[in-house]
C-alpha positions as CSV (number, residue, x, y, z in Angstrom):
1,X,-12.9,20.5,-16.1
2,X,-14.3,21.7,-12.8
3,X,-13.0,20.0,-9.7
4,X,-14.7,20.4,-6.3
5,X,-12.5,19.7,-3.3
6,X,-14.3,18.5,-0.2
7,X,-12.3,18.8,3.0
8,X,-13.2,16.1,5.6
9,X,-12.4,16.6,9.2
10,X,-10.8,13.2,10.1
11,X,-11.3,13.9,13.8
12,X,-15.1,13.7,13.6
13,X,-16.9,11.0,15.7
14,X,-18.2,8.1,13.6
15,X,-21.8,9.3,13.4
16,X,-20.8,12.8,12.3
17,X,-18.2,11.5,9.8
18,X,-20.8,9.2,8.2
19,X,-23.4,12.0,8.1
20,X,-21.0,14.4,6.4
21,X,-20.1,11.8,3.7
22,X,-23.7,10.9,3.1
23,X,-24.6,14.6,2.8
24,X,-21.9,15.0,0.1
25,X,-23.1,11.9,-1.7
26,X,-26.6,13.3,-1.9
27,X,-25.1,16.1,-4.0
28,X,-23.3,13.8,-6.4
29,X,-20.7,11.0,-6.6
30,X,-17.2,11.3,-5.1
31,X,-14.4,10.4,-7.5
32,X,-11.7,9.7,-5.0
33,X,-10.1,10.2,-1.6
34,X,-6.8,11.6,-0.5
35,X,-6.3,10.3,3.1
36,X,-3.8,12.6,4.8
37,X,-4.1,12.3,8.7
38,X,-0.9,10.1,8.9
39,X,1.0,13.1,7.6
40,X,0.4,15.0,10.9
41,X,3.2,15.2,13.5
42,X,3.2,12.1,15.5
43,X,3.9,12.1,19.3
44,X,6.4,9.5,20.5
45,X,4.3,6.4,20.9
46,X,5.9,5.6,24.3
47,X,4.8,8.9,25.8
48,X,1.1,8.1,25.1
49,X,-1.3,6.4,27.5
50,X,-3.7,3.8,26.2
51,X,-6.5,6.4,25.6
52,X,-4.2,8.7,23.5
53,X,-2.9,5.6,21.6
54,X,-6.5,4.6,20.7
55,X,-7.4,8.1,19.7
56,X,-4.3,8.4,17.4
57,X,-5.3,5.1,15.7
58,X,-8.9,6.2,15.4
59,X,-7.9,9.4,13.6
60,X,-5.5,7.7,11.2
61,X,-6.8,4.2,10.5
62,X,-10.3,3.6,11.9
63,X,-11.8,6.7,10.4
64,X,-10.3,5.7,7.1
65,X,-12.1,2.4,7.3
66,X,-15.4,4.2,8.1
67,X,-14.9,6.6,5.2
68,X,-14.2,3.9,2.7
69,X,-17.1,1.8,3.9
70,X,-19.5,4.7,3.3
71,X,-17.9,5.2,-0.1
72,X,-17.6,1.5,-0.9
73,X,-20.1,1.5,-3.8
74,X,-18.9,4.9,-5.1
75,X,-15.1,4.5,-5.1
76,X,-15.3,1.2,-6.8
77,X,-14.3,1.3,-10.5
78,X,-11.7,2.6,-13.0
79,X,-11.4,6.4,-12.7
80,X,-11.8,6.3,-8.9
81,X,-8.9,6.5,-6.5
82,X,-7.8,6.1,-2.9
83,X,-4.4,7.7,-2.2
84,X,-3.2,7.6,1.4
85,X,-0.1,9.4,2.6
86,X,2.3,8.7,5.5
87,X,5.5,10.1,7.0
88,X,7.2,6.8,7.8
89,X,10.4,8.3,6.5
90,X,10.1,8.0,2.7
91,X,10.9,4.3,2.3
92,X,8.0,2.8,4.3
93,X,10.4,2.0,7.2
94,X,12.6,-0.3,5.2
95,X,15.8,1.8,5.6
96,X,18.4,2.0,8.3
97,X,16.6,4.6,10.3
98,X,13.3,2.6,10.5
99,X,9.8,4.0,10.5
100,X,9.7,7.5,11.9
101,X,6.0,7.8,12.5
102,X,4.9,4.2,12.8
103,X,1.2,4.8,13.3
104,X,1.1,5.3,9.6
105,X,1.5,1.5,9.3
106,X,-2.2,1.0,10.0
107,X,-3.1,3.3,7.1
108,X,-0.7,1.6,4.7
109,X,-2.0,-1.9,5.7
110,X,-5.6,-0.8,5.2
111,X,-4.8,0.8,1.8
112,X,-3.2,-2.3,0.5
113,X,-6.2,-4.5,1.5
114,X,-8.6,-2.0,-0.1
115,X,-6.7,-2.5,-3.4
116,X,-7.7,-6.2,-3.3
117,X,-11.4,-5.4,-2.6
118,X,-11.6,-2.8,-5.3
119,X,-9.1,-4.0,-8.0
120,X,-10.3,-1.5,-10.7
121,X,-9.6,1.5,-8.4
122,X,-6.3,3.2,-8.4
123,X,-5.0,2.6,-4.9
124,X,-1.7,3.9,-3.5
125,X,0.1,4.3,-0.2
126,X,2.6,7.1,-0.6
127,X,5.3,7.6,2.0
128,X,7.3,10.8,2.6
129,X,10.2,12.1,4.7
130,X,9.3,14.0,7.8
131,X,10.9,17.1,6.3
132,X,9.0,17.0,3.0
133,X,7.3,20.4,2.4
134,X,3.6,20.5,2.0
135,X,3.6,22.0,-1.5
136,X,5.9,19.5,-3.0
137,X,4.0,16.7,-1.2
138,X,0.7,17.8,-2.8
139,X,2.2,17.9,-6.3
140,X,3.6,14.3,-5.8
141,X,0.3,13.0,-4.6
142,X,-1.5,14.4,-7.6
143,X,1.2,13.0,-9.9
144,X,0.8,9.5,-8.3
145,X,-2.9,9.7,-8.9
146,X,-2.3,10.3,-12.7
147,X,0.5,7.8,-13.3
148,X,1.8,4.3,-12.6
149,X,-1.2,2.0,-11.8
150,X,1.2,-0.9,-11.4
151,X,2.4,-0.2,-7.8
152,X,0.6,0.4,-4.5
153,X,3.5,1.3,-2.1
154,X,5.5,4.3,-3.2
155,X,8.1,6.3,-1.3
156,X,9.9,9.5,-1.8
157,X,13.3,10.1,-0.1
158,X,16.3,12.2,-1.1
159,X,14.4,13.1,-4.4
160,X,14.2,9.4,-5.3
161,X,11.0,7.5,-5.9
162,X,11.1,4.0,-4.6
163,X,8.8,0.9,-4.3
164,X,8.8,-2.2,-2.1
165,X,9.7,-5.7,-3.2
166,X,11.1,-8.9,-1.8
167,X,14.6,-10.4,-1.7
168,X,15.9,-13.8,-0.5
169,X,18.7,-13.9,2.0
170,X,20.0,-16.4,4.6
171,X,19.1,-16.0,8.3
172,X,22.8,-16.3,9.3
173,X,24.6,-13.0,8.5
174,X,27.8,-13.3,10.5
175,X,26.5,-11.3,13.4
176,X,25.8,-12.8,16.8
177,X,22.2,-13.7,17.6
178,X,20.6,-14.2,21.0
179,X,21.6,-16.9,23.5
180,X,18.6,-18.8,24.9
181,X,19.0,-20.7,28.2
182,X,17.3,-21.5,31.5
183,X,17.6,-17.8,32.6
184,X,15.8,-16.5,29.5
185,X,12.4,-14.9,30.2
186,X,9.9,-15.3,27.4
187,X,6.5,-13.5,27.2
188,X,4.1,-15.0,24.6
189,X,0.6,-13.7,23.8
190,X,-1.9,-15.9,22.0
191,X,-0.4,-18.9,23.7
192,X,-3.6,-21.0,23.2
193,X,-3.3,-20.9,19.4
194,X,-2.2,-24.2,17.8
195,X,0.7,-22.6,15.9
196,X,1.9,-20.6,18.9
197,X,1.7,-23.6,21.2
198,X,4.0,-25.5,18.8
199,X,6.4,-22.6,18.6
200,X,6.5,-22.3,22.4
201,X,7.4,-26.0,22.6
202,X,10.3,-25.5,20.1
203,X,11.6,-22.5,22.1
204,X,11.2,-24.4,25.4
205,X,13.2,-27.4,24.1
206,X,16.0,-25.0,23.0
207,X,16.2,-23.1,26.3
208,X,14.4,-24.6,29.2
209,X,13.5,-21.0,30.1
210,X,10.9,-19.1,32.0
211,X,7.7,-18.7,30.0
212,X,4.9,-16.2,30.7
213,X,2.0,-17.6,28.6
214,X,-0.8,-15.1,28.0
215,X,-4.2,-15.8,26.4
216,X,-7.9,-15.0,26.9
217,X,-8.5,-18.7,27.5
218,X,-8.8,-19.6,31.2
219,X,-6.0,-21.6,32.6
220,X,-6.5,-25.2,31.4
221,X,-6.8,-28.1,33.9
222,X,-4.7,-31.2,33.1
223,X,-7.5,-33.5,34.2
224,X,-10.2,-31.8,32.1
225,X,-12.1,-34.8,30.6
226,X,-13.0,-32.8,27.5
227,X,-9.3,-32.0,26.8
228,X,-8.4,-35.7,27.4
229,X,-11.1,-36.8,25.0
230,X,-10.0,-34.2,22.4
231,X,-6.6,-35.8,22.5
232,X,-7.7,-39.4,22.2
233,X,-11.0,-39.3,20.3
234,X,-12.0,-36.0,18.7
235,X,-14.9,-37.5,16.8
236,X,-16.1,-39.1,20.0
237,X,-15.9,-35.8,21.8
238,X,-18.2,-34.2,19.3
239,X,-20.8,-36.9,19.9
240,X,-20.4,-36.5,23.7
241,X,-20.9,-32.7,23.5
242,X,-24.1,-33.3,21.6
243,X,-25.3,-35.8,24.2
244,X,-24.4,-33.4,27.0
245,X,-26.4,-30.6,25.4
246,X,-29.4,-32.9,25.0
247,X,-29.1,-34.1,28.6
248,X,-29.2,-30.4,29.7
249,X,-32.4,-29.9,27.8
250,X,-30.8,-27.9,25.0
251,X,-31.2,-28.3,21.3
252,X,-27.6,-28.6,20.0
253,X,-26.8,-27.0,16.6
254,X,-23.7,-27.5,14.5
255,X,-22.7,-23.9,15.2
256,X,-23.0,-24.5,19.0
257,X,-21.0,-27.7,18.9
258,X,-18.3,-26.3,16.7
259,X,-17.9,-23.3,19.0
260,X,-17.5,-25.7,22.0
261,X,-15.0,-27.8,20.1
262,X,-12.9,-24.7,19.1
263,X,-12.9,-23.6,22.8
264,X,-11.7,-27.0,23.9
265,X,-9.1,-27.0,21.1
266,X,-7.7,-23.8,22.4
267,X,-7.6,-25.0,26.0
268,X,-5.8,-28.2,24.8
269,X,-3.2,-26.0,22.9
270,X,-2.7,-23.9,26.0
271,X,-2.2,-27.0,28.1
272,X,0.2,-28.4,25.5
273,X,2.3,-25.3,25.7
274,X,2.4,-25.5,29.5
275,X,3.4,-29.2,29.4
276,X,6.1,-28.6,26.8
277,X,7.8,-25.9,28.9
278,X,7.6,-28.1,32.0
279,X,8.9,-31.2,30.1
280,X,11.9,-29.1,28.9
281,X,12.8,-28.2,32.5
282,X,11.4,-24.7,32.2
283,X,8.9,-22.7,34.2
284,X,5.5,-22.2,32.7
285,X,3.5,-19.2,34.1
286,X,0.1,-19.1,32.5
287,X,-2.1,-15.9,32.8
288,X,-5.6,-15.6,31.4
289,X,-5.5,-12.0,30.1
290,X,-7.6,-9.9,27.8
291,X,-5.2,-8.0,25.6
292,X,-7.7,-5.1,25.4
293,X,-7.5,-4.7,29.1
294,X,-4.5,-2.4,29.5
295,X,-4.4,-2.7,33.3
296,X,-4.4,-6.5,33.2
297,X,-1.5,-6.5,30.8
298,X,0.4,-4.0,32.9
299,X,-0.1,-6.2,36.0
300,X,1.5,-9.1,34.3
301,X,4.5,-7.0,33.1
302,X,4.8,-5.5,36.6
303,X,5.1,-9.0,38.0
304,X,7.9,-9.8,35.4
305,X,9.7,-6.6,36.3
306,X,9.6,-7.3,40.0
307,X,10.6,-10.9,39.7
308,X,13.1,-11.0,36.9
309,X,13.7,-7.3,35.8
310,X,13.9,-8.2,32.1
311,X,12.2,-9.7,29.1
312,X,14.5,-11.7,26.8
313,X,12.0,-12.5,24.2
314,X,8.5,-11.0,23.7
315,X,6.4,-12.9,21.1
316,X,3.2,-11.1,20.2
317,X,1.1,-13.8,18.5
318,X,-2.3,-12.8,19.9
319,X,-5.0,-11.8,17.4
320,X,-8.1,-12.9,15.6
321,X,-9.1,-12.8,12.0
322,X,-12.6,-12.4,10.6
323,X,-12.7,-12.3,6.8
324,X,-15.5,-10.1,5.5
325,X,-15.7,-7.4,2.9
326,X,-15.5,-3.8,4.1
327,X,-19.0,-3.2,3.1
328,X,-20.1,-5.9,5.5
329,X,-17.6,-5.2,8.3
330,X,-19.0,-2.8,10.9
331,X,-16.9,-0.6,13.1
332,X,-17.2,-2.8,16.1
333,X,-15.8,-5.8,14.2
334,X,-13.0,-3.8,12.6
335,X,-12.0,-2.4,15.9
336,X,-12.0,-5.8,17.6
337,X,-9.7,-7.3,15.1
338,X,-7.5,-4.3,15.0
339,X,-7.3,-3.6,18.7
340,X,-6.3,-7.0,19.9
341,X,-3.1,-6.8,17.9
342,X,-2.5,-3.0,18.2
343,X,-3.6,-2.3,21.8
344,X,-2.1,-5.6,23.0
345,X,1.4,-4.8,21.7
346,X,1.2,-1.2,22.8
347,X,0.2,-2.1,26.4
348,X,3.1,-4.6,26.6
349,X,5.7,-2.2,25.3
350,X,4.3,0.7,27.4
351,X,4.4,-1.4,30.6
352,X,7.9,-2.6,29.9
353,X,9.5,0.8,29.2
354,X,11.8,0.5,32.3
355,X,13.0,-3.0,31.4
356,X,15.4,-4.3,28.8
357,X,13.8,-6.4,26.0
358,X,16.3,-8.6,24.2
359,X,14.0,-9.2,21.2
360,X,10.4,-8.8,20.1
361,X,8.7,-11.1,17.5
362,X,5.4,-9.9,16.2
363,X,3.2,-12.2,14.1
364,X,2.1,-10.5,10.9
365,X,1.0,-12.2,7.7
366,X,1.0,-12.0,4.0
367,X,-2.2,-10.0,4.4
368,X,-0.1,-7.3,6.2
369,X,2.6,-7.3,3.5
370,X,0.3,-7.4,0.4
371,X,-3.2,-6.7,1.7
372,X,-5.9,-9.2,1.2
373,X,-9.6,-9.3,0.2
374,X,-11.9,-9.2,3.3
375,X,-9.0,-8.4,5.7
376,X,-8.8,-4.6,5.8
377,X,-8.7,-4.7,9.7
378,X,-6.2,-7.6,9.9
379,X,-4.0,-6.1,7.2
380,X,-4.0,-2.7,8.9
381,X,-3.2,-4.1,12.3
382,X,-0.4,-6.4,11.0
383,X,1.3,-3.6,9.1
384,X,1.1,-1.4,12.1
385,X,3.0,-4.0,14.1
386,X,5.6,-4.2,11.3
387,X,6.1,-0.4,11.4
388,X,6.3,-0.3,15.1
389,X,9.0,-3.0,14.9
390,X,10.8,-1.0,12.3
391,X,10.8,2.0,14.5
392,X,12.8,0.1,17.2
393,X,15.9,0.8,15.1
394,X,15.8,4.3,16.5
395,X,13.5,4.1,19.6
396,X,14.8,0.7,21.0
397,X,18.2,0.2,19.3
398,X,19.2,-2.5,21.8
399,X,16.1,-4.6,21.0
400,X,16.2,-7.1,18.2
401,X,12.8,-6.3,16.6
402,X,11.5,-9.0,14.2
403,X,8.2,-9.0,12.3
404,X,7.2,-12.2,10.6
405,X,4.8,-12.2,7.6
406,X,3.4,-15.7,7.8
407,X,1.8,-17.3,4.8
408,X,-1.1,-19.7,5.5
409,X,0.1,-22.8,7.4
410,X,-0.7,-26.3,6.3
411,X,-1.5,-29.1,8.8
412,X,-1.9,-26.8,11.8
413,X,-3.9,-23.6,12.6
414,X,-7.0,-21.9,11.2
415,X,-6.1,-22.2,7.6
416,X,-6.4,-26.0,7.6
417,X,-10.2,-25.8,8.2
418,X,-12.9,-26.1,5.6
419,X,-12.3,-25.0,2.1
420,X,-9.3,-22.8,2.9
421,X,-6.6,-25.2,1.6
422,X,-8.5,-25.6,-1.7
423,X,-8.9,-21.8,-2.0
424,X,-5.1,-21.4,-1.4
425,X,-4.3,-23.9,-4.1
426,X,-6.6,-22.2,-6.6
427,X,-4.8,-18.9,-5.7
428,X,-1.4,-20.4,-6.3
429,X,-0.4,-19.9,-2.7
430,X,1.8,-22.6,-1.2
431,X,0.9,-23.5,2.3
432,X,3.7,-23.6,4.9
433,X,4.6,-27.1,6.3
434,X,4.7,-27.1,10.1
435,X,8.2,-28.6,10.1
436,X,9.4,-25.5,8.2
437,X,7.4,-22.9,10.1
438,X,7.8,-24.0,13.7
439,X,11.6,-23.5,14.0
440,X,11.4,-20.1,12.3
441,X,11.1,-18.0,15.4
442,X,14.0,-19.7,17.1
443,X,16.1,-19.5,14.0
444,X,15.6,-15.8,13.6
445,X,16.4,-15.1,17.2
446,X,19.7,-17.1,17.4
447,X,21.1,-17.2,13.8
448,X,22.2,-13.6,13.3
449,X,21.8,-10.0,14.0
450,X,19.0,-9.2,11.5
451,X,16.4,-6.7,12.7
452,X,13.3,-6.1,10.6
453,X,10.5,-7.8,8.6
454,X,10.7,-11.2,7.0
455,X,8.2,-13.1,4.9
456,X,8.0,-16.9,5.5
457,X,6.3,-18.9,2.7
458,X,6.7,-20.6,-0.6
459,X,5.0,-19.7,-3.8
460,X,2.8,-16.6,-3.3
461,X,0.6,-16.9,-6.3
462,X,-1.9,-14.0,-6.9
463,X,-0.3,-12.0,-4.1
464,X,2.7,-11.2,-6.2
465,X,0.9,-10.8,-9.5
466,X,1.7,-7.6,-11.2
467,X,-1.0,-4.9,-10.8
468,X,-0.7,-3.8,-14.4
469,X,0.7,-5.5,-17.6
470,X,3.3,-2.8,-18.0
471,X,4.3,-2.8,-14.4
472,X,3.1,0.8,-14.4
473,X,5.8,2.2,-16.7
474,X,5.1,5.0,-19.1
475,X,6.3,2.9,-22.1
476,X,6.3,5.8,-24.5
477,X,8.7,7.8,-22.4
478,X,10.9,4.8,-21.6
479,X,11.3,3.9,-25.3
480,X,11.9,7.5,-26.5
481,X,15.6,7.1,-26.5
482,X,16.5,3.6,-27.8
483,X,20.0,4.3,-29.0
484,X,21.4,1.8,-26.5
485,X,18.8,-0.9,-27.0
486,X,18.2,-3.4,-29.7
487,X,14.6,-4.1,-28.6
488,X,12.1,-2.2,-26.6
489,X,11.0,-2.1,-22.9
490,X,7.6,-3.7,-22.6
491,X,7.1,-4.0,-18.8
492,X,8.7,-3.8,-15.4
493,X,8.2,-6.5,-12.9
494,X,8.1,-5.5,-9.2
495,X,8.4,-9.1,-8.0
496,X,10.6,-10.2,-11.0
């Protein structure tokens, strides 16, 4: 069989990248993609400025999204493949050393999500040690393409092949956790989200501390009549907004009114967070900040540095989610979803390099852990946050880095809207009760010394279904020597 290898320059600008791919497609179909930019030597993230950070993410993750969008209708069935490679350390950052080259997290997150959009395609994210030689690496990537369709995340370290699964363990581990009190300085992004606002209230009640609350929403006014009506008569508010639009000579549409309602809802949540901190005897300091504006984020952190000289807890909950298949997700939308999470966290960490940070908590999701249909950008950004957090074991050993993979929440947040609860039920995914989810951040901060990634949820349904009936085992080889077995091996379950 003749094989033609096409070498793509991953540094190309978007238009040139798309043109090159289209030119190749004009000559015939492309069977698969080996995406290798995350194997390149990675500069220490904290030596980068924002422009260098964005370029590093463009080369690794954003150009992967452009490539696979162009090839979406070609790399789409059995016999096709996407195999991405990273140098996180050989165990995807889930070892004592943590992620070595954490920018690979964006690549891994994207790859896992693509697997959900193209379930017939062989899709893998293969992680290597930094010291792994190129020749051996190439052989292993080819071997992974030819075997084991039952696993997506694979790692090679110390000549062992590993996969990633889940274990249950208590939050309390016998190690001391953080002490939260009136002197504790909290920084919270996405503070106008309903879930985040409730978590702020819980942290404030436990500490009475100082809270820097950051969100794109303008500082809410306590006497805002729309906020007051939202709290007392939400249905009445909708009717009032329609009446106000008509009085202004506008023709209100359901989309227009819903957009206004959502804006008021976020303002109300921001005000609720402010009120909760004040009621607990704490100090709320609200800042309207665009997380894409590195200078604005730096200005807030500079104020914290000059006033308090420390951050005890940094909660990065800011972000948006726009579910849409990759074929219908243009680069601008992908970048927006990705950058709010990625650039926001980078700018905060970069500006706080000279300050001690007691703990960071990043909000990831089950989409970051497993990937999800329509969420290539969201999954990529979330897994990047997880890998950056993992890297703290080496780069910020005194910081307690926690990444939380949230399942969908019930009773609060975006997942309660429309048909989402029914979709979750059909998928076998149990929604998280607020009374279980809200105390989670506080518990993880104070209960023990754990650093790393946790998943918070109940039954995960289709997310933990095996990718292949055999679990990916070569059953013929496994059963060749049956001297010690009465029966035969029929499958291996990754999530048992």
